[in-house]
N, C-alpha and C positions, 0 to 999 in steps of 0.2 A: 916840451916836445922831445927833447933829447931823452928824458926819463922813459917816456912811453916807447920810443924807439929801442932804448936799451932793454926794457922789459920784454918787448917782442923778441928781441935777438936772443935773450936768455932762454925763453921758451922754445924758440926755434932750435937752438943748440941742444936743449934737452930732448926735444922731440927727435932729433936726428941721432941722438946717442945710442950706443949699443944696449945700454941698461934699460932705456925706455922701450926699445924695440923688443928686448927680452920680456919685459913687463907685458906689452901688448901680446906677444906670443903666448905666454903663460895664460893670460886671461882668455884668449881665443881658443887655446888648446883645451881648455875645461869647459868653457861655455857653449861653444858651438856644438860639440858631440852631445852634451847634456841637453841642450835645447832640442836638438833633432830627436834624441831618445824620448824626451817627454812628449813632444808633439805626436811622435809615432804612437806612443802609449795612449795619449788622449784620442787620437783619430781611431785606434783600434777599438776603444770603448764606444765612440760615436757610431762607427760602422757596425759593431756587433749589435748595438741597440736598435739600429735601423733595419739590419738585414738578417740578424740572427735572433730574432725575438724568442724562439722556442729555446734556444740555448740560454739566453739571458734570463728567461722565465722560470728556469729550473729552480725549484724550492730546495734549499739546502737544509734548513731547519725552521720550524715555526713559520713566520711570515717573512723570513730572510731568503731572498733569492740571489742568483749570480749577478744580476744588474745592480742590486744595492751593494753587494760586496765590491764590485768594480767601482761603483761611485765613491764609496768610502775610500777605496784605495787611491782614488784620484787626489783626495785631500791629503792622505798619508804620504804619498809620493812627492806632493808639493812641499810639505814640511821637511821631508828627507832631503830633497834637493837644496832647499834653503839652508839647512843645517851642514850639509856636505860643503856648499859653496863657502859658507862662513869659515869652516875649517880650512878649506883650500886657500882662501884669501888670507886667512891669518898666517898660514905657513909659507905660501909661495908668493903672494902678491904684495901684502902689506910691508914686509921688510924691505923689499925693493922700491916700493912706492915712498916709503919713509926716507930712504937714502936719497932718492931723487928730489924729494921735497926739501931735504936739508941742503942739498947741493944748490938748488934754485934760491933758497933764502940766503945762502952765503954769497952768491953771485950778485944778488940784489942789493947787498948792503954796501 
């Protein structure tokens, strides 16, 4: 029972630490704006598909129209966001998270 209470105490201490709060701030500072931007981009595609059919139906070349290009760009933007997040996490989040993990491991021993 004492060990479980001790473990909870360690995690509570880490959660209230400046480093953990900084980790949360860095995570939110990147993910919230990026999520909003992606949702806006996706909703633009949906809205244009529903209410701007003439625009989306413009043929660019061959059988390729604006709607198809926008659809493909949805996939491209998803992969770009995943790549950018991996870079962001590697530079800004992982080092701080590793430091916090080492501190927790030391306190638990």
